[in-house]
N, C-alpha and C positions, 0 to 999 in steps of 0.2 A: 504494500500500500504506500502510495506517495504521501510524504508529509504535507501538512497544510501550507498553502502558499498564499500570502497576502499580495505580494508583488513579484512579477517575473520580468526580468530584463533579458531579452532574447536578441542575441546578435546573429543576424543572418549573413551568410556569405560563403566564400570559397577562398581560403587563405593562399591557394595556389593560382589565383587570378588577380594578382596585384591589388589594386584599390578595392576590388570586390571583397577583400578581407577586412574591411574597416569595421564591420559589425563584430567580428570575432576579436579584433584588436581592442575595441572599447570594452567588451566583456572581460578580456584578459587583464586589462589595466584595472578594472574595478576589482577583480579577484586579487590582484597584487596589492591593491591599496586597502583591502578590507582589514588588515591588521592595525593600520594607523587610523583608519576612518571606518569603523564598523557600519554596515548597512542596517536598516531597521529589521527587526525580527520578522521572520517569515518571507524574506526576500530570497529569491533564487536567481542565479546567473546561468544562462544557457547559451551555448554556441550551437547554432543550427544551420543545416544546409538549406533550409527553407521548405522542406517537405511539409505540405499542408497537414497531413495527419499528425506529425510530430509537433508542429506549431500548436494545433488545437489541443493536443495532450498537455502542453505546458501552460497554456493560458486559460483553459476552461474553468479552473477553480480559483484563479487569481482575481482579486478585486481590481488590480491594476496590471496591465501588460504594457511594457515599454519595448518596442521593437526598433532595432537599429539595423539599417541596411544601406548599401551604396545605391546611388542612382547615377545614370549616365545620360544627361540631357544632350541635345544636339550641340549646344554651345556651353560647355561646362565651365564653371568657376570652381576648380578643384578645392575641396575643403569646406565649401559653403554648406551649412546645415539648414535643413528644412524641418519643420515640426508640424505634425497634424495630430489633432486630438479628436477622438470620436464623439459623436453626439448620439443620444439614445435612439433616434429614428434615422440616423445617417445611413446612406446606402453607398456602396462602392461598386465601381464598374471594373471588370477585369481589364488588365492591360491588353493592348492590341496583340493579336496572335503573332504578328511579325516583329515584336519587340526584340531587342538584343539583350539577352540576359544570360548569366552563367547558371541560373537556376531553371529547371524545367517549368515548374509552376511557381507562382509568386504569392506574395502576401495577399493581394486582392482575391485570388482564387481561394486561399485558405479562409479568408473572412466570409466569402460567399458560401463555401462549404460549411463553415461553422454556423452561419445563419440557418442554413437548411437543416442542420443537425441540432440546432438549439444549443450550440456550444461556442458561442462568440464570447470574447472577454467582456467583463462588465464595463471596464473603461480601458480604452486603448490609446496609447500615445506612440506615434511613429516618428522616428528621426531618420531622415534620408540625407546622406552625405554625398555631395557631388564628387565623383571620381573622374579621372582622365584616362587611366590605364587599366584595362582588364585583360591584358595579354597574359600568356602563361608565365608563371614565375612567382616568387615570393617577395614580399616587401611592398609597403605602401609608397606612393609618390610623396615627395616632401610636403606638399601642401595638405594632403590628406592626413599624413602622419601628424602634422601640427594640429589638426582638428581633433584628434583623439583625446588628449588630456582635457581640452575645453569641454567636449561633449560628455566625457566621464564625470566631470565636476557638475555639469548641468543636470545630469541624471541623478547624481547623489543628492542634489538639492531638491529635485522633483520627488524622489523617494522620501526624503525627510518631510516635505510638505504633505505628501500623501499619508505618511504615518501620523503626523500631527493632526491632520484633518480627521483621520480614523479615530483618533483618541479624543476628538472634540475640541482640540486646541485652536484650530482656525479652519475656515471653510475652504472647500476645493474650488476650482475654477468655475 
């Protein structure tokens, strides 16, 4: 049986496709820093390949799911972070079938499947970091690597706010 999860931070990616490994890098940094800066009780850190079934398994019981992944827009600004937060009746559209991705299915498909199965996260926050290089190989480009510590700190603050709101200390967004 899986331990109770209050918050799940899920880094999606492929560490062997350069900047597509940013989600894994953020989770790895959070794991490294947990001794100096403990995360709220009930927080799990997960590195995922983006498989919809496994994503659903990790977020289904969590009150908060934070997903970190790379994105590759046509004119990228490597290292720029985007944040999306779910709304109760929000709908998502699957990405175009011809999209360029290192994952077979993506987050949008996992959310659609989770909706159909009644296993969507209660609250979802997605951080997408713009990447420039998804070629074969390891290591993030310099601009994406610089974004990792900033995003890890932002996630730590978001988890602290979620924990405080859960305890009735201050309201959520």
